[in-house]
DRENFI-955319 format. One record per residue (C-alpha): residue number from 1; residue in one letter; x, y, z. Coordinates in nm, 2 decimals, decimal comma. Layout:
// DRENFI-955319
i | aa | xx | yy | zz
NUM | A | X | Y | Z $
...
This chain:
// DRENFI-955319
i | aa | xx | yy | zz
1 | M | 4,24 | -0,92 | 4,37 $
2 | L | 4,01 | -0,68 | 4,57 $
3 | I | 3,82 | -0,48 | 4,34 $
4 | P | 3,69 | -0,13 | 4,43 $
5 | R | 3,30 | -0,15 | 4,46 $
6 | V | 3,25 | 0,13 | 4,20 $
7 | I | 3,45 | -0,07 | 3,96 $
8 | Q | 3,23 | -0,38 | 4,02 $
9 | C | 2,91 | -0,16 | 3,97 $
10 | Q | 3,05 | -0,03 | 3,64 $
11 | I | 3,13 | -0,38 | 3,51 $
12 | L | 2,78 | -0,50 | 3,59 $
13 | A | 2,63 | -0,18 | 3,45 $
14 | A | 2,80 | -0,24 | 3,13 $
15 | L | 2,70 | -0,60 | 3,12 $
16 | L | 2,35 | -0,50 | 3,19 $
17 | A | 2,35 | -0,27 | 2,90 $
18 | G | 2,44 | -0,56 | 2,69 $
19 | R | 2,81 | -0,50 | 2,61 $
20 | L | 3,15 | -0,55 | 2,75 $
21 | P | 3,31 | -0,26 | 2,94 $
22 | D | 3,56 | -0,08 | 2,72 $
23 | G | 3,91 | -0,23 | 2,78 $
24 | Y | 3,78 | -0,55 | 2,92 $
25 | T | 3,76 | -0,90 | 2,75 $
26 | V | 3,54 | -1,20 | 2,87 $
27 | E | 3,85 | -1,38 | 2,99 $
28 | G | 3,97 | -1,06 | 3,18 $
29 | I | 3,64 | -1,03 | 3,35 $
30 | E | 3,64 | -1,39 | 3,44 $
31 | R | 3,99 | -1,36 | 3,61 $
32 | L | 3,81 | -1,08 | 3,83 $
33 | Y | 3,54 | -1,32 | 3,94 $
34 | F | 3,68 | -1,37 | 4,30 $
35 | G | 3,72 | -0,99 | 4,34 $
36 | F | 3,35 | -0,93 | 4,33 $
37 | E | 3,12 | -0,92 | 4,62 $
38 | E | 2,99 | -1,27 | 4,67 $
39 | R | 2,63 | -1,18 | 4,63 $
40 | W | 2,71 | -1,07 | 4,29 $
41 | R | 2,92 | -1,35 | 4,15 $
42 | H | 2,63 | -1,54 | 4,03 $
43 | D | 2,49 | -1,24 | 3,85 $
44 | L | 2,82 | -1,18 | 3,70 $
45 | D | 2,83 | -1,52 | 3,56 $
46 | T | 2,48 | -1,49 | 3,42 $
47 | M | 2,52 | -1,15 | 3,26 $
48 | L | 2,87 | -1,24 | 3,11 $
49 | Y | 2,73 | -1,56 | 2,96 $
50 | A | 2,45 | -1,36 | 2,82 $
51 | V | 2,66 | -1,10 | 2,67 $
52 | E | 2,90 | -1,34 | 2,52 $
53 | N | 2,62 | -1,53 | 2,36 $
54 | V | 2,36 | -1,26 | 2,25 $
55 | A | 2,50 | -1,31 | 1,90 $
56 | E | 2,37 | -1,68 | 1,91 $
57 | G | 2,01 | -1,55 | 1,97 $
58 | I | 1,99 | -1,53 | 2,34 $
59 | E | 1,70 | -1,27 | 2,39 $
60 | R | 1,74 | -0,95 | 2,59 $
61 | G | 1,46 | -1,05 | 2,82 $
62 | S | 1,63 | -1,35 | 2,94 $
63 | F | 1,95 | -1,16 | 2,99 $
64 | L | 1,78 | -0,94 | 3,21 $
65 | A | 1,58 | -1,19 | 3,41 $
66 | N | 1,85 | -1,25 | 3,67 $
67 | Y | 1,90 | -0,89 | 3,73 $
68 | V | 1,55 | -0,83 | 3,82 $
69 | T | 1,58 | -1,08 | 4,09 $
70 | L | 1,84 | -0,85 | 4,28 $
71 | A | 1,74 | -0,68 | 4,60 $
72 | P | 1,63 | -0,32 | 4,52 $
73 | A | 1,94 | -0,18 | 4,73 $
74 | E | 2,15 | -0,38 | 4,50 $
75 | R | 1,98 | -0,28 | 4,19 $
76 | D | 2,03 | 0,08 | 4,30 $
77 | D | 2,41 | 0,04 | 4,33 $
78 | I | 2,43 | -0,08 | 3,97 $
79 | D | 2,17 | 0,18 | 3,84 $
80 | R | 2,38 | 0,46 | 3,96 $
81 | E | 2,64 | 0,34 | 3,72 $
82 | A | 2,43 | 0,22 | 3,43 $
83 | G | 2,43 | 0,55 | 3,27 $
84 | R | 2,82 | 0,54 | 3,25 $
85 | A | 2,84 | 0,20 | 3,10 $
86 | G | 3,14 | 0,17 | 2,90 $
87 | E | 3,33 | 0,44 | 3,09 $
88 | D | 3,61 | 0,40 | 3,36 $
89 | G | 3,49 | 0,70 | 3,56 $
90 | I | 3,80 | 0,90 | 3,49 $
91 | L | 3,83 | 1,13 | 3,18 $
92 | R | 4,07 | 1,36 | 3,02 $
93 | L | 3,98 | 1,72 | 3,14 $
94 | G | 3,92 | 1,82 | 2,78 $
95 | E | 3,67 | 1,52 | 2,73 $
96 | M | 3,45 | 1,63 | 3,01 $
97 | H | 3,13 | 1,82 | 2,90 $
98 | L | 3,09 | 2,07 | 3,18 $
99 | P | 2,88 | 2,38 | 3,19 $
100 | E | 3,03 | 2,72 | 3,20 $
101 | I | 3,05 | 2,89 | 3,54 $
102 | E | 2,72 | 3,09 | 3,59 $
103 | W | 2,67 | 3,37 | 3,83 $
104 | V | 2,37 | 3,49 | 4,05 $
105 | W | 2,58 | 3,79 | 4,13 $
106 | P | 2,89 | 3,83 | 3,91 $
107 | G | 3,21 | 3,80 | 4,10 $
108 | W | 3,03 | 3,75 | 4,44 $
109 | I | 2,77 | 3,45 | 4,42 $
110 | P | 2,81 | 3,18 | 4,17 $
111 | R | 2,54 | 2,93 | 4,08 $
112 | G | 2,59 | 2,58 | 4,15 $
113 | M | 2,85 | 2,64 | 4,42 $
114 | L | 2,86 | 2,74 | 4,80 $
115 | T | 2,92 | 3,09 | 4,91 $
116 | L | 2,98 | 3,19 | 5,28 $
117 | L | 2,89 | 3,54 | 5,42 $
118 | G | 3,08 | 3,59 | 5,74 $
119 | A | 3,06 | 3,88 | 6,00 $
120 | M | 3,06 | 3,95 | 6,36 $
121 | P | 2,73 | 3,93 | 6,56 $
122 | S | 2,51 | 4,24 | 6,49 $
123 | A | 2,70 | 4,35 | 6,20 $
124 | G | 2,41 | 4,30 | 5,96 $
125 | K | 2,46 | 3,96 | 5,80 $
126 | S | 2,08 | 3,87 | 5,79 $
127 | Y | 1,99 | 4,22 | 5,69 $
128 | V | 2,22 | 4,19 | 5,37 $
129 | A | 2,12 | 3,83 | 5,30 $
130 | L | 1,75 | 3,93 | 5,31 $
131 | D | 1,83 | 4,24 | 5,10 $
132 | L | 2,02 | 4,03 | 4,83 $
133 | A | 1,71 | 3,81 | 4,83 $
134 | R | 1,47 | 4,09 | 4,77 $
135 | R | 1,70 | 4,21 | 4,47 $
136 | V | 1,69 | 3,87 | 4,32 $
137 | I | 1,32 | 3,83 | 4,34 $
138 | E | 1,26 | 4,18 | 4,20 $
139 | G | 1,52 | 4,15 | 3,93 $
140 | S | 1,65 | 4,49 | 4,02 $
141 | V | 2,03 | 4,55 | 4,07 $
142 | F | 2,29 | 4,43 | 4,31 $
143 | P | 2,47 | 4,65 | 4,55 $
144 | D | 2,76 | 4,73 | 4,28 $
145 | G | 2,51 | 4,83 | 4,00 $
146 | E | 2,52 | 4,50 | 3,82 $
147 | R | 2,15 | 4,40 | 3,71 $
148 | V | 2,01 | 4,07 | 3,81 $
149 | A | 2,02 | 3,86 | 3,50 $
150 | R | 1,79 | 3,58 | 3,60 $
151 | P | 1,54 | 3,69 | 3,88 $
152 | G | 1,35 | 3,40 | 4,05 $
153 | P | 1,22 | 3,27 | 4,39 $
154 | V | 1,42 | 3,27 | 4,70 $
155 | I | 1,43 | 3,01 | 4,98 $
156 | Y | 1,53 | 3,14 | 5,32 $
157 | V | 1,63 | 2,88 | 5,56 $
158 | D | 1,56 | 3,06 | 5,89 $
159 | A | 1,75 | 2,82 | 6,13 $
160 | E | 1,77 | 3,10 | 6,40 $
161 | G | 1,39 | 3,09 | 6,43 $
162 | V | 1,31 | 3,48 | 6,39 $
163 | P | 1,04 | 3,50 | 6,14 $
164 | Q | 0,88 | 3,80 | 6,29 $
165 | I | 1,20 | 3,99 | 6,22 $
166 | H | 1,22 | 3,90 | 5,86 $
167 | N | 0,85 | 3,97 | 5,82 $
168 | Q | 0,89 | 4,31 | 5,97 $
169 | R | 1,18 | 4,42 | 5,75 $
170 | W | 1,01 | 4,28 | 5,45 $
171 | R | 0,71 | 4,48 | 5,49 $
172 | A | 0,90 | 4,80 | 5,57 $
173 | W | 1,09 | 4,76 | 5,26 $
174 | G | 0,75 | 4,77 | 5,06 $
175 | M | 0,77 | 4,40 | 4,95 $
176 | A | 0,41 | 4,25 | 4,85 $
177 | D | 0,28 | 3,94 | 5,02 $
178 | E | 0,30 | 3,75 | 4,69 $
179 | A | 0,67 | 3,80 | 4,64 $
180 | D | 0,84 | 3,49 | 4,60 $
181 | L | 1,04 | 3,45 | 4,93 $
182 | Y | 0,97 | 3,11 | 5,10 $
183 | L | 1,08 | 3,10 | 5,47 $
184 | M | 1,16 | 2,76 | 5,60 $
185 | G | 1,15 | 2,74 | 5,96 $
186 | P | 1,13 | 2,44 | 6,20 $
187 | A | 0,87 | 2,18 | 6,11 $
188 | Q | 0,57 | 2,17 | 6,35 $
189 | G | 0,65 | 2,00 | 6,67 $
190 | R | 1,03 | 2,06 | 6,62 $
191 | L | 1,24 | 2,31 | 6,80 $
192 | M | 1,51 | 2,35 | 6,54 $
193 | I | 1,62 | 2,28 | 6,19 $
194 | D | 1,89 | 2,02 | 6,16 $
195 | L | 2,05 | 1,98 | 5,80 $
196 | G | 2,26 | 1,70 | 5,94 $
197 | A | 1,95 | 1,50 | 5,95 $
198 | D | 1,74 | 1,34 | 5,66 $
199 | F | 1,42 | 1,49 | 5,76 $
200 | D | 1,51 | 1,85 | 5,71 $
201 | R | 1,73 | 1,78 | 5,42 $
202 | D | 1,41 | 1,63 | 5,25 $
203 | R | 1,22 | 1,92 | 5,34 $
204 | L | 1,48 | 2,15 | 5,16 $
205 | V | 1,50 | 1,93 | 4,86 $
206 | E | 1,12 | 1,91 | 4,83 $
207 | W | 1,09 | 2,29 | 4,83 $
208 | A | 1,39 | 2,33 | 4,57 $
209 | W | 1,21 | 2,10 | 4,36 $
210 | M | 0,87 | 2,27 | 4,37 $
211 | K | 1,00 | 2,65 | 4,36 $
212 | R | 1,31 | 2,61 | 4,16 $
213 | P | 1,48 | 2,90 | 4,33 $
214 | A | 1,75 | 3,12 | 4,20 $
215 | L | 1,90 | 3,15 | 4,55 $
216 | V | 1,89 | 2,96 | 4,86 $
217 | V | 1,99 | 3,14 | 5,19 $
218 | V | 2,08 | 2,94 | 5,51 $
219 | D | 2,10 | 3,14 | 5,83 $
220 | S | 2,31 | 3,04 | 6,00 $
221 | L | 2,57 | 2,75 | 6,00 $
222 | S | 2,59 | 2,76 | 6,38 $
223 | T | 2,21 | 2,67 | 6,40 $
224 | I | 2,17 | 2,41 | 6,13 $
225 | S | 2,37 | 2,13 | 6,29 $
226 | S | 2,33 | 1,93 | 6,60 $
227 | R | 2,69 | 1,85 | 6,62 $
228 | G | 2,83 | 2,21 | 6,57 $
229 | E | 3,07 | 2,38 | 6,33 $
230 | N | 3,39 | 2,23 | 6,47 $
231 | S | 3,32 | 1,89 | 6,37 $
232 | V | 3,51 | 1,80 | 6,04 $
233 | E | 3,26 | 1,52 | 5,95 $
234 | E | 2,95 | 1,73 | 6,02 $
235 | V | 3,09 | 2,02 | 5,83 $
236 | R | 3,18 | 1,81 | 5,53 $
237 | E | 2,86 | 1,63 | 5,52 $
238 | I | 2,64 | 1,94 | 5,54 $
239 | F | 2,84 | 2,14 | 5,29 $
240 | S | 2,85 | 1,85 | 5,05 $
241 | F | 2,46 | 1,84 | 5,09 $
242 | L | 2,40 | 2,21 | 5,02 $
243 | N | 2,66 | 2,20 | 4,73 $
244 | R | 2,45 | 1,91 | 4,59 $
245 | V | 2,13 | 2,12 | 4,61 $
246 | A | 2,31 | 2,41 | 4,45 $
247 | V | 2,43 | 2,19 | 4,16 $
248 | D | 2,10 | 2,01 | 4,10 $
249 | Y | 1,88 | 2,32 | 4,10 $
250 | G | 2,13 | 2,56 | 3,94 $
251 | C | 2,09 | 2,81 | 4,21 $
252 | G | 2,31 | 3,04 | 4,44 $
253 | M | 2,36 | 2,89 | 4,79 $
254 | V | 2,46 | 3,15 | 5,06 $
255 | L | 2,54 | 3,02 | 5,40 $
256 | V | 2,55 | 3,28 | 5,67 $
257 | H | 2,84 | 3,23 | 5,93 $
258 | H | 3,00 | 3,40 | 6,22 $
259 | L | 3,35 | 3,53 | 6,29 $
260 | R | 3,56 | 3,47 | 6,59 $
261 | K | 3,48 | 3,71 | 6,87 $
262 | P | 3,78 | 3,94 | 6,95 $
263 | G | 3,89 | 3,97 | 7,31 $
264 | A | 3,67 | 4,20 | 7,54 $
265 | Q | 3,94 | 4,47 | 7,56 $
266 | L | 4,05 | 4,45 | 7,18 $
267 | P | 3,93 | 4,67 | 6,91 $
268 | L | 3,74 | 4,55 | 6,61 $
269 | P | 3,98 | 4,44 | 6,35 $
270 | K | 4,04 | 4,70 | 6,05 $
271 | F | 4,05 | 4,41 | 5,81 $
272 | L | 3,90 | 4,06 | 5,77 $
273 | T | 4,03 | 3,76 | 5,64 $
274 | F | 3,90 | 3,42 | 5,58 $
275 | H | 4,11 | 3,31 | 5,89 $
276 | D | 3,87 | 3,52 | 6,11 $
277 | L | 3,59 | 3,27 | 6,04 $
278 | R | 3,47 | 3,05 | 6,32 $
279 | G | 3,48 | 2,67 | 6,32 $
280 | S | 3,64 | 2,40 | 6,11 $
281 | S | 3,90 | 2,49 | 5,84 $
282 | H | 3,68 | 2,28 | 5,62 $
283 | I | 3,44 | 2,56 | 5,62 $
284 | V | 3,68 | 2,76 | 5,42 $
285 | A | 3,81 | 2,48 | 5,21 $
286 | M | 3,47 | 2,38 | 5,08 $
287 | S | 3,35 | 2,72 | 5,01 $
288 | R | 3,40 | 2,86 | 4,66 $
289 | S | 3,33 | 3,21 | 4,76 $
290 | I | 3,36 | 3,39 | 5,08 $
291 | I | 3,20 | 3,73 | 5,15 $
292 | G | 3,31 | 3,94 | 5,46 $
293 | L | 3,11 | 4,22 | 5,61 $
294 | H | 3,28 | 4,44 | 5,89 $
295 | W | 3,25 | 4,76 | 6,06 $
296 | V | 3,49 | 5,05 | 5,95 $
297 | Q | 3,57 | 5,27 | 6,24 $
298 | T | 3,55 | 5,64 | 6,11 $
299 | G | 3,64 | 5,82 | 6,42 $
300 | P | 3,83 | 5,80 | 6,75 $
301 | E | 3,56 | 5,61 | 6,92 $
302 | Q | 3,39 | 5,28 | 6,78 $
303 | N | 3,03 | 5,32 | 6,69 $
304 | M | 2,79 | 5,04 | 6,62 $
305 | N | 2,63 | 5,29 | 6,34 $
306 | D | 2,97 | 5,31 | 6,16 $
307 | P | 2,95 | 5,20 | 5,81 $
308 | R | 3,04 | 4,85 | 5,71 $
309 | R | 3,26 | 4,71 | 5,43 $
310 | M | 3,16 | 4,42 | 5,21 $
311 | E | 3,42 | 4,24 | 5,02 $
312 | V | 3,52 | 3,90 | 4,87 $
313 | L | 3,76 | 3,74 | 5,12 $
314 | K | 3,82 | 3,42 | 4,90 $
315 | T | 3,73 | 3,32 | 4,56 $
316 | N | 3,82 | 3,02 | 4,33 $
317 | L | 3,66 | 3,16 | 4,03 $
318 | G | 3,84 | 3,48 | 3,90 $
319 | Q | 3,95 | 3,83 | 4,01 $
320 | Y | 3,85 | 3,98 | 4,34 $
321 | P | 3,59 | 4,26 | 4,28 $
322 | E | 3,62 | 4,61 | 4,46 $
323 | G | 3,49 | 4,63 | 4,81 $
324 | I | 3,14 | 4,81 | 4,87 $
325 | G | 3,04 | 5,04 | 5,14 $
326 | V | 2,72 | 4,94 | 5,34 $
327 | V | 2,54 | 5,20 | 5,55 $
328 | F | 2,23 | 5,13 | 5,76 $
329 | R | 1,99 | 5,41 | 5,81 $
330 | P | 1,63 | 5,43 | 5,95 $
331 | C | 1,37 | 5,32 | 5,71 $
332 | E | 1,11 | 5,58 | 5,62 $
333 | T | 0,81 | 5,37 | 5,68 $
334 | D | 0,93 | 5,21 | 6,01 $
335 | E | 1,22 | 5,36 | 6,20 $
336 | D | 1,28 | 5,02 | 6,38 $
337 | V | 1,38 | 4,89 | 6,05 $
338 | A | 1,69 | 4,98 | 5,88 $
339 | E | 1,73 | 5,04 | 5,49 $
340 | I | 2,06 | 4,96 | 5,34 $
341 | V | 2,26 | 5,22 | 5,12 $
342 | Y | 2,55 | 5,08 | 4,92 $
343 | G | 2,83 | 5,29 | 4,79 $
344 | E | 3,20 | 5,35 | 4,78 $
345 | A | 3,38 | 5,14 | 5,04 $
346 | P | 3,47 | 5,38 | 5,33 $
347 | E | 3,86 | 5,40 | 5,46 $
348 | A | 3,92 | 5,32 | 5,83 $
349 | W | 4,01 | 5,61 | 6,05 $
350 | E | 4,37 | 5,64 | 6,16 $
351 | P | 4,46 | 5,80 | 6,49 $
352 | P | 4,67 | 6,11 | 6,44 $
353 | T | 5,05 | 6,10 | 6,46 $
354 | K | 5,29 | 6,35 | 6,60 $
355 | K | 5,42 | 6,44 | 6,27 $
356 | G | 5,06 | 6,46 | 6,12 $
357 | T | 4,94 | 6,71 | 6,38 $
358 | C | 5,30 | 6,91 | 6,34 $
359 | K | 5,24 | 6,94 | 5,97 $
360 | E | 4,88 | 7,10 | 6,02 $
361 | W | 5,03 | 7,34 | 6,31 $
362 | L | 5,30 | 7,43 | 6,07 $
363 | V | 5,09 | 7,52 | 5,77 $
364 | G | 4,85 | 7,70 | 6,00 $
365 | L | 5,16 | 7,89 | 6,15 $
366 | L | 5,29 | 8,01 | 5,81 $
367 | E | 4,94 | 8,11 | 5,69 $
368 | E | 4,92 | 8,34 | 5,99 $
369 | Y | 5,28 | 8,49 | 5,99 $
370 | G | 5,36 | 8,47 | 5,61 $
371 | E | 5,72 | 8,37 | 5,66 $
372 | L | 5,94 | 8,28 | 5,95 $
373 | T | 6,32 | 8,18 | 6,01 $
374 | P | 6,38 | 7,82 | 6,08 $
375 | K | 6,49 | 7,93 | 6,43 $
376 | E | 6,17 | 8,12 | 6,51 $
377 | V | 5,97 | 7,82 | 6,38 $
378 | V | 6,17 | 7,58 | 6,62 $
379 | A | 6,10 | 7,83 | 6,91 $
380 | L | 5,73 | 7,85 | 6,86 $
381 | G | 5,71 | 7,48 | 6,80 $
382 | E | 5,89 | 7,39 | 7,12 $
383 | E | 5,62 | 7,60 | 7,30 $
384 | E | 5,36 | 7,38 | 7,14 $
385 | G | 5,55 | 7,06 | 7,26 $
386 | Y | 5,71 | 6,98 | 6,91 $
387 | S | 6,07 | 6,89 | 6,91 $
388 | R | 6,32 | 7,04 | 6,65 $
389 | A | 6,34 | 6,69 | 6,49 $
390 | T | 5,96 | 6,65 | 6,46 $
391 | L | 5,95 | 7,00 | 6,32 $
392 | Y | 6,20 | 6,93 | 6,04 $
393 | R | 6,03 | 6,58 | 5,96 $
394 | A | 5,71 | 6,76 | 5,92 $
395 | R | 5,88 | 7,03 | 5,70 $
396 | R | 6,01 | 6,74 | 5,48 $
397 | A | 5,68 | 6,57 | 5,46 $
398 | L | 5,52 | 6,89 | 5,34 $
399 | G | 5,74 | 6,91 | 5,05 $
400 | S | 5,68 | 7,19 | 4,81 $
401 | Q | 5,41 | 7,34 | 5,01 $
402 | V | 5,68 | 7,50 | 5,21 $
403 | V | 5,95 | 7,68 | 5,03 $
404 | D | 6,30 | 7,85 | 5,13 $
405 | T | 6,30 | 8,24 | 5,05 $
406 | G | 6,66 | 8,23 | 5,04 $
407 | G | 6,95 | 7,98 | 5,04 $
408 | K | 6,91 | 7,72 | 5,30 $
409 | R | 7,24 | 7,82 | 5,48 $
410 | S | 7,18 | 8,18 | 5,43 $
411 | P | 7,10 | 8,37 | 5,77 $
412 | E | 6,84 | 8,55 | 5,58 $
413 | N | 6,64 | 8,25 | 5,48 $
414 | T | 6,28 | 8,19 | 5,59 $
415 | W | 6,01 | 7,93 | 5,55 $
416 | A | 5,70 | 8,04 | 5,37 $
417 | L | 5,40 | 7,87 | 5,20 $
418 | A | 5,44 | 7,82 | 4,83 $
419 | D | 5,20 | 8,03 | 4,63 $
420 | G | 4,93 | 7,90 | 4,40 $
421 | D | 5,14 | 7,94 | 4,08 $
422 | E | 5,42 | 7,73 | 4,21 $
423 | D | 5,19 | 7,45 | 4,34 $
424 | E | 5,06 | 7,44 | 3,98 $
425 | E | 5,37 | 7,42 | 3,83 $
426 | D | 5,47 | 7,14 | 4,07 $
427 | E | 5,14 | 6,95 | 3,97 $
428 | K | 5,25 | 6,98 | 3,62 $
429 | L | 5,60 | 6,84 | 3,67 $
């Protein structure tokens, strides 16, 4: 019988703790002897014999004697399971002692889990990430007015290598030099940060250990991996590492990411979904919260200074919060730096339709003339390029704003704007 390695470790760990694993007998374990790795078979015999005969006076020290002769790597395998002696590694959900979900920013950034912040290039991802870091450090309020519950330091992993830009923004916003923002860039003699490698992972863990951050920002996914964001193995490995850091230190973990670029001739999308994110599908699958930031076109022409809309595109943790408007305007202390103003999420501009412009024209016409027969309206409308069908559709769309002064079939009937009293009655109804 081939025994999974984790089960081997659990059995050895239980024996090391001086007991039989729950659900096992001495005879049952002896029958598993040849399922153990060969290097552990002698240790299994020794530990099993010791446990079986402890009551006859075998001292604990002699029982441990063989264990300490194991190689360090072998001891580590068993040690990882030693705290779970007597367990089979699978529990009923109700028996698990798990902490409640906690938030850095309620509804948006959970603690101990991975959050993705995605946007097009130049949409302001790094600006927003740095601004959120500032709010967490200061203990002020988040963009939706929710107060920061647990202020603390922030580690900002600057994998894009632009510390001067972050520094300029930080100073323009009036942040003190001693504010607890720790910028992690490439180590001396290295050109980049690679969180796919142990060297930079160890650096991040060391800083997390020393500073106990409330939030870690990694900017960005495309620049922290030597193998790229399309590699399933690389994405899974890096995301698992970042998630482990978030769990171990109880912090928020925000990973900045890019969206797919639209075609050169295509307009910016009106709405985002998590399907717009670049790279492997594991990026979406392993993120517990995904925040999108995108432009909202407010006029006939696209403008890079148009407001943005920030919203949660995916959450596994509850209801979706309302979207937030994001406006960038020049900072008073440095016009080269933007300050961010949050507010109500803007609505996207819609190009006017023929019926829409006809409605406006019809209201203006009746305001000018007071009342006109349908035939007169049609004649004037055709001069403006509106067909009879379009005029009647616009008339129906206006509803009670336009009334018939006589019966619809009466030759004396005219169209007129309803007076204020009638409008008020309609509203009451």
